[in-house]
C-alpha beads as a LAMMPS data file, in Angstrom:
LAMMPS data file: protein, C-alpha beads

264 atoms
263 bonds

1 atom types
1 bond types

-500.0 500.0 xlo xhi
-500.0 500.0 ylo yhi
-500.0 500.0 zlo zhi

Masses

1 110.0

Atoms # bond

1 1 1 284.666 150.593 -394.776
2 1 1 288.494 150.461 -394.558
3 1 1 288.829 154.189 -393.666
4 1 1 286.063 153.324 -391.070
5 1 1 288.536 150.764 -389.348
6 1 1 291.452 152.110 -389.634
7 1 1 289.896 155.536 -387.720
8 1 1 287.297 153.407 -385.260
9 1 1 289.214 154.965 -382.563
10 1 1 289.534 158.225 -383.196
11 1 1 285.509 158.614 -384.359
12 1 1 284.470 156.618 -381.053
13 1 1 286.896 160.016 -378.951
14 1 1 285.099 162.440 -381.229
15 1 1 282.077 161.228 -380.307
16 1 1 282.636 160.203 -376.996
17 1 1 284.079 163.997 -376.504
18 1 1 280.881 165.555 -378.067
19 1 1 278.792 163.183 -376.034
20 1 1 279.829 165.501 -373.126
21 1 1 280.381 168.696 -374.117
22 1 1 277.497 168.615 -375.516
23 1 1 275.115 169.704 -372.639
24 1 1 278.049 172.725 -371.866
25 1 1 276.973 174.160 -375.591
26 1 1 273.759 174.414 -374.432
27 1 1 274.511 176.401 -371.767
28 1 1 276.729 178.311 -373.534
29 1 1 273.905 179.049 -375.728
30 1 1 271.266 179.912 -374.116
31 1 1 273.950 182.168 -371.716
32 1 1 272.694 184.363 -375.154
33 1 1 268.912 183.567 -374.471
34 1 1 266.651 186.222 -373.332
35 1 1 263.328 184.286 -372.756
36 1 1 259.901 185.810 -372.416
37 1 1 258.621 183.585 -368.863
38 1 1 260.613 182.786 -366.032
39 1 1 261.821 179.382 -367.608
40 1 1 264.843 179.781 -369.561
41 1 1 263.964 176.710 -371.575
42 1 1 263.372 177.652 -374.907
43 1 1 264.703 180.076 -377.321
44 1 1 263.350 183.353 -377.812
45 1 1 266.027 185.899 -379.655
46 1 1 269.534 186.482 -378.431
47 1 1 270.814 188.999 -376.009
48 1 1 273.514 190.028 -373.723
49 1 1 271.269 191.720 -370.839
50 1 1 273.094 188.656 -368.911
51 1 1 276.341 188.702 -369.705
52 1 1 276.107 193.058 -368.537
53 1 1 274.609 192.621 -365.550
54 1 1 275.540 188.933 -364.268
55 1 1 274.293 189.819 -360.489
56 1 1 271.182 190.702 -361.504
57 1 1 269.546 187.757 -359.780
58 1 1 268.915 188.942 -356.229
59 1 1 271.772 186.173 -353.643
60 1 1 273.398 185.167 -357.038
61 1 1 276.570 186.543 -356.463
62 1 1 276.674 185.936 -352.541
63 1 1 276.030 182.689 -353.282
64 1 1 278.977 182.192 -355.652
65 1 1 281.103 183.633 -353.485
66 1 1 280.692 181.409 -351.015
67 1 1 281.084 178.431 -353.328
68 1 1 284.144 179.314 -354.217
69 1 1 285.328 180.118 -351.090
70 1 1 284.524 177.289 -349.790
71 1 1 285.971 175.070 -352.153
72 1 1 289.352 177.261 -352.051
73 1 1 289.516 176.361 -348.348
74 1 1 288.904 172.741 -348.687
75 1 1 291.338 172.354 -351.967
76 1 1 294.090 173.726 -349.328
77 1 1 292.892 171.750 -346.163
78 1 1 292.335 168.211 -348.624
79 1 1 295.745 168.707 -350.755
80 1 1 298.087 169.119 -348.101
81 1 1 296.021 166.509 -345.607
82 1 1 296.691 164.208 -348.772
83 1 1 299.708 165.177 -349.685
84 1 1 301.285 163.974 -346.646
85 1 1 298.786 160.771 -346.441
86 1 1 300.338 159.651 -349.810
87 1 1 303.652 159.888 -349.059
88 1 1 303.650 158.227 -346.111
89 1 1 301.176 155.322 -347.758
90 1 1 304.086 154.298 -350.409
91 1 1 307.029 155.866 -348.308
92 1 1 306.186 154.449 -344.862
93 1 1 305.565 150.775 -343.482
94 1 1 303.447 151.033 -340.252
95 1 1 300.905 148.877 -338.735
96 1 1 297.092 148.997 -340.106
97 1 1 298.835 150.647 -343.842
98 1 1 296.798 148.123 -345.519
99 1 1 293.768 149.041 -343.943
100 1 1 294.316 152.657 -344.018
101 1 1 294.751 152.069 -348.009
102 1 1 291.617 150.448 -348.152
103 1 1 289.519 152.547 -346.332
104 1 1 290.839 155.694 -347.901
105 1 1 287.775 154.675 -350.971
106 1 1 285.525 154.647 -349.029
107 1 1 284.460 157.469 -349.284
108 1 1 284.908 157.613 -353.472
109 1 1 282.888 154.030 -353.187
110 1 1 279.900 155.400 -350.770
111 1 1 276.557 157.087 -352.205
112 1 1 277.212 160.622 -351.266
113 1 1 273.632 160.708 -349.516
114 1 1 275.290 158.734 -347.213
115 1 1 277.795 160.086 -346.631
116 1 1 275.569 163.467 -346.088
117 1 1 273.343 161.957 -343.702
118 1 1 276.535 160.594 -341.750
119 1 1 278.029 163.580 -341.532
120 1 1 274.614 165.481 -340.434
121 1 1 274.177 163.003 -337.202
122 1 1 277.724 163.551 -336.148
123 1 1 277.380 167.341 -336.296
124 1 1 274.047 167.074 -334.371
125 1 1 275.261 164.714 -331.991
126 1 1 278.532 166.949 -331.527
127 1 1 276.411 170.421 -331.208
128 1 1 277.754 171.628 -333.795
129 1 1 275.868 174.966 -335.819
130 1 1 275.159 174.073 -339.350
131 1 1 276.597 176.458 -341.692
132 1 1 280.143 176.977 -343.502
133 1 1 282.754 175.557 -341.176
134 1 1 280.682 172.460 -341.567
135 1 1 280.124 172.486 -345.044
136 1 1 284.230 173.173 -345.404
137 1 1 284.819 170.010 -342.839
138 1 1 282.178 167.907 -345.002
139 1 1 283.625 169.022 -348.564
140 1 1 287.356 168.611 -346.939
141 1 1 286.174 165.273 -346.134
142 1 1 285.323 163.566 -348.936
143 1 1 288.021 165.451 -351.042
144 1 1 290.566 163.829 -349.168
145 1 1 289.976 160.199 -351.114
146 1 1 290.537 161.915 -354.728
147 1 1 293.428 164.077 -354.018
148 1 1 295.271 160.667 -351.787
149 1 1 294.179 158.820 -355.016
150 1 1 295.946 161.435 -357.391
151 1 1 299.340 162.673 -355.576
152 1 1 299.834 158.611 -355.273
153 1 1 299.810 157.240 -357.791
154 1 1 302.272 160.231 -358.743
155 1 1 304.471 158.894 -356.209
156 1 1 304.520 155.809 -356.768
157 1 1 305.887 155.934 -360.193
158 1 1 308.359 158.770 -358.447
159 1 1 312.774 157.209 -359.119
160 1 1 313.978 157.366 -355.435
161 1 1 317.353 157.341 -357.434
162 1 1 316.809 161.074 -358.229
163 1 1 315.989 161.564 -354.455
164 1 1 319.100 159.241 -352.890
165 1 1 321.779 161.050 -355.457
166 1 1 320.323 164.575 -354.492
167 1 1 321.562 162.836 -350.858
168 1 1 324.855 162.068 -352.220
169 1 1 325.709 165.408 -353.497
170 1 1 325.221 166.904 -350.393
171 1 1 321.885 167.574 -350.073
172 1 1 319.611 168.133 -346.650
173 1 1 316.306 166.481 -346.151
174 1 1 314.575 169.779 -346.510
175 1 1 316.571 170.822 -349.301
176 1 1 315.980 167.370 -351.117
177 1 1 312.138 167.397 -351.111
178 1 1 311.918 171.090 -352.442
179 1 1 313.828 170.913 -355.113
180 1 1 313.544 167.553 -355.759
181 1 1 310.845 165.730 -354.326
182 1 1 308.435 168.576 -354.804
183 1 1 308.492 169.332 -358.135
184 1 1 308.559 165.921 -359.308
185 1 1 305.177 165.271 -357.598
186 1 1 303.465 168.443 -358.254
187 1 1 301.853 167.395 -361.285
188 1 1 300.070 164.633 -359.047
189 1 1 299.336 167.628 -356.213
190 1 1 298.011 169.721 -359.015
191 1 1 295.556 167.418 -360.109
192 1 1 293.792 166.119 -356.910
193 1 1 294.107 169.819 -355.990
194 1 1 292.219 170.517 -359.375
195 1 1 290.293 167.236 -358.686
196 1 1 288.915 168.613 -355.812
197 1 1 288.495 172.359 -355.827
198 1 1 285.584 171.223 -359.071
199 1 1 284.218 168.123 -356.685
200 1 1 283.608 170.988 -353.643
201 1 1 282.033 173.983 -355.995
202 1 1 279.846 171.319 -357.627
203 1 1 278.675 169.209 -354.151
204 1 1 275.025 169.420 -353.590
205 1 1 273.767 166.384 -351.738
206 1 1 276.383 166.496 -349.099
207 1 1 276.159 170.452 -348.834
208 1 1 272.325 170.170 -348.573
209 1 1 272.441 168.425 -345.381
210 1 1 275.173 170.139 -343.463
211 1 1 274.066 173.493 -345.098
212 1 1 271.747 174.940 -342.096
213 1 1 270.804 178.259 -343.984
214 1 1 273.942 178.221 -345.969
215 1 1 273.376 179.234 -349.664
216 1 1 275.745 178.369 -351.982
217 1 1 276.091 178.143 -356.045
218 1 1 274.727 174.733 -356.567
219 1 1 272.093 175.152 -353.586
220 1 1 271.042 178.231 -355.173
221 1 1 270.364 176.463 -358.686
222 1 1 268.471 174.352 -357.983
223 1 1 266.356 176.669 -355.342
224 1 1 265.642 179.230 -358.546
225 1 1 264.464 175.710 -360.607
226 1 1 261.297 175.266 -358.510
227 1 1 260.429 179.222 -359.212
228 1 1 262.182 179.584 -362.549
229 1 1 265.572 179.333 -364.084
230 1 1 267.532 183.120 -364.548
231 1 1 269.877 182.962 -367.627
232 1 1 272.478 184.187 -365.250
233 1 1 272.569 181.174 -363.794
234 1 1 273.479 180.152 -367.168
235 1 1 276.485 182.632 -367.356
236 1 1 277.965 181.662 -364.643
237 1 1 278.586 178.111 -365.672
238 1 1 279.113 179.228 -368.927
239 1 1 282.685 181.488 -367.433
240 1 1 283.421 178.441 -365.290
241 1 1 283.675 176.286 -368.243
242 1 1 285.649 178.180 -369.980
243 1 1 287.795 179.110 -367.265
244 1 1 288.174 175.005 -366.368
245 1 1 289.264 174.890 -370.622
246 1 1 292.292 177.628 -370.298
247 1 1 293.328 176.426 -367.166
248 1 1 293.528 172.965 -368.587
249 1 1 294.685 174.698 -371.684
250 1 1 297.391 176.605 -369.718
251 1 1 298.883 173.612 -368.138
252 1 1 299.213 171.242 -371.245
253 1 1 301.434 174.076 -373.049
254 1 1 303.954 174.408 -370.338
255 1 1 304.094 170.964 -369.917
256 1 1 304.609 170.994 -373.296
257 1 1 307.368 173.702 -373.106
258 1 1 308.964 171.692 -370.014
259 1 1 309.366 168.765 -372.478
260 1 1 311.206 170.756 -375.078
261 1 1 313.575 172.388 -372.685
262 1 1 314.769 168.635 -371.288
263 1 1 314.735 167.612 -374.446
264 1 1 317.141 170.223 -375.880

Bonds

1 1 1 2
2 1 2 3
3 1 3 4
4 1 4 5
5 1 5 6
6 1 6 7
7 1 7 8
8 1 8 9
9 1 9 10
10 1 10 11
11 1 11 12
12 1 12 13
13 1 13 14
14 1 14 15
15 1 15 16
16 1 16 17
17 1 17 18
18 1 18 19
19 1 19 20
20 1 20 21
21 1 21 22
22 1 22 23
23 1 23 24
24 1 24 25
25 1 25 26
26 1 26 27
27 1 27 28
28 1 28 29
29 1 29 30
30 1 30 31
31 1 31 32
32 1 32 33
33 1 33 34
34 1 34 35
35 1 35 36
36 1 36 37
37 1 37 38
38 1 38 39
39 1 39 40
40 1 40 41
41 1 41 42
42 1 42 43
43 1 43 44
44 1 44 45
45 1 45 46
46 1 46 47
47 1 47 48
48 1 48 49
49 1 49 50
50 1 50 51
51 1 51 52
52 1 52 53
53 1 53 54
54 1 54 55
55 1 55 56
56 1 56 57
57 1 57 58
58 1 58 59
59 1 59 60
60 1 60 61
61 1 61 62
62 1 62 63
63 1 63 64
64 1 64 65
65 1 65 66
66 1 66 67
67 1 67 68
68 1 68 69
69 1 69 70
70 1 70 71
71 1 71 72
72 1 72 73
73 1 73 74
74 1 74 75
75 1 75 76
76 1 76 77
77 1 77 78
78 1 78 79
79 1 79 80
80 1 80 81
81 1 81 82
82 1 82 83
83 1 83 84
84 1 84 85
85 1 85 86
86 1 86 87
87 1 87 88
88 1 88 89
89 1 89 90
90 1 90 91
91 1 91 92
92 1 92 93
93 1 93 94
94 1 94 95
95 1 95 96
96 1 96 97
97 1 97 98
98 1 98 99
99 1 99 100
100 1 100 101
101 1 101 102
102 1 102 103
103 1 103 104
104 1 104 105
105 1 105 106
106 1 106 107
107 1 107 108
108 1 108 109
109 1 109 110
110 1 110 111
111 1 111 112
112 1 112 113
113 1 113 114
114 1 114 115
115 1 115 116
116 1 116 117
117 1 117 118
118 1 118 119
119 1 119 120
120 1 120 121
121 1 121 122
122 1 122 123
123 1 123 124
124 1 124 125
125 1 125 126
126 1 126 127
127 1 127 128
128 1 128 129
129 1 129 130
130 1 130 131
131 1 131 132
132 1 132 133
133 1 133 134
134 1 134 135
135 1 135 136
136 1 136 137
137 1 137 138
138 1 138 139
139 1 139 140
140 1 140 141
141 1 141 142
142 1 142 143
143 1 143 144
144 1 144 145
145 1 145 146
146 1 146 147
147 1 147 148
148 1 148 149
149 1 149 150
150 1 150 151
151 1 151 152
152 1 152 153
153 1 153 154
154 1 154 155
155 1 155 156
156 1 156 157
157 1 157 158
158 1 158 159
159 1 159 160
160 1 160 161
161 1 161 162
162 1 162 163
163 1 163 164
164 1 164 165
165 1 165 166
166 1 166 167
167 1 167 168
168 1 168 169
169 1 169 170
170 1 170 171
171 1 171 172
172 1 172 173
173 1 173 174
174 1 174 175
175 1 175 176
176 1 176 177
177 1 177 178
178 1 178 179
179 1 179 180
180 1 180 181
181 1 181 182
182 1 182 183
183 1 183 184
184 1 184 185
185 1 185 186
186 1 186 187
187 1 187 188
188 1 188 189
189 1 189 190
190 1 190 191
191 1 191 192
192 1 192 193
193 1 193 194
194 1 194 195
195 1 195 196
196 1 196 197
197 1 197 198
198 1 198 199
199 1 199 200
200 1 200 201
201 1 201 202
202 1 202 203
203 1 203 204
204 1 204 205
205 1 205 206
206 1 206 207
207 1 207 208
208 1 208 209
209 1 209 210
210 1 210 211
211 1 211 212
212 1 212 213
213 1 213 214
214 1 214 215
215 1 215 216
216 1 216 217
217 1 217 218
218 1 218 219
219 1 219 220
220 1 220 221
221 1 221 222
222 1 222 223
223 1 223 224
224 1 224 225
225 1 225 226
226 1 226 227
227 1 227 228
228 1 228 229
229 1 229 230
230 1 230 231
231 1 231 232
232 1 232 233
233 1 233 234
234 1 234 235
235 1 235 236
236 1 236 237
237 1 237 238
238 1 238 239
239 1 239 240
240 1 240 241
241 1 241 242
242 1 242 243
243 1 243 244
244 1 244 245
245 1 245 246
246 1 246 247
247 1 247 248
248 1 248 249
249 1 249 250
250 1 250 251
251 1 251 252
252 1 252 253
253 1 253 254
254 1 254 255
255 1 255 256
256 1 256 257
257 1 257 258
258 1 258 259
259 1 259 260
260 1 260 261
261 1 261 262
262 1 262 263
263 1 263 264
């Protein structure tokens, strides 16, 4: 009992982590399955067929490519706009600043189905054709709040004396921003960008309302589940999970190296 009390936080953390990772492990295991029927819900036998031909299902790789394109452009748009908004909210005083601070959190607090229906109404009233561009605009809109929150937290923790020291050393505004402000804010910007990419790639509700005939990867998965679940879906999910883990590990390694360099 004493050992459990001493390590209670660690045990709780490990159990929570196992609970979160378990669905990913199931997806990974069933990516090596060879089902006898249409549904990949029960283990039959080990096979590498799906890994050898991940695009073996019609339109799967097309929908995946489309989702990656939308997520990439939505990340760029939301990160650029969100970074500027975050700096403006932290560094400047202007009218309606408090109201804007509150409104920024609305997309995060609002149910996605409400935002999806509202955006659909807006696009239809404007006479816009539903497709790639409407999905992209919608994704930038709901990813923006998350980017602003991540960057704003980083900017608020920045020491303004570092920028003042750069100006005292005759650095111009652009030089100060590029060499001092941007490197310090970079972790927050990177975190917001990664979060925006994950949210955009994974979104189904907002995309389903505003996609028209466009089919993204989450919509393809939902449609496939009505007729059968191809093993290739598990392959793509496993690959995305491994890539995400590698990105996080690489970022942690770079951070640790920078800390060691700074201390030495």
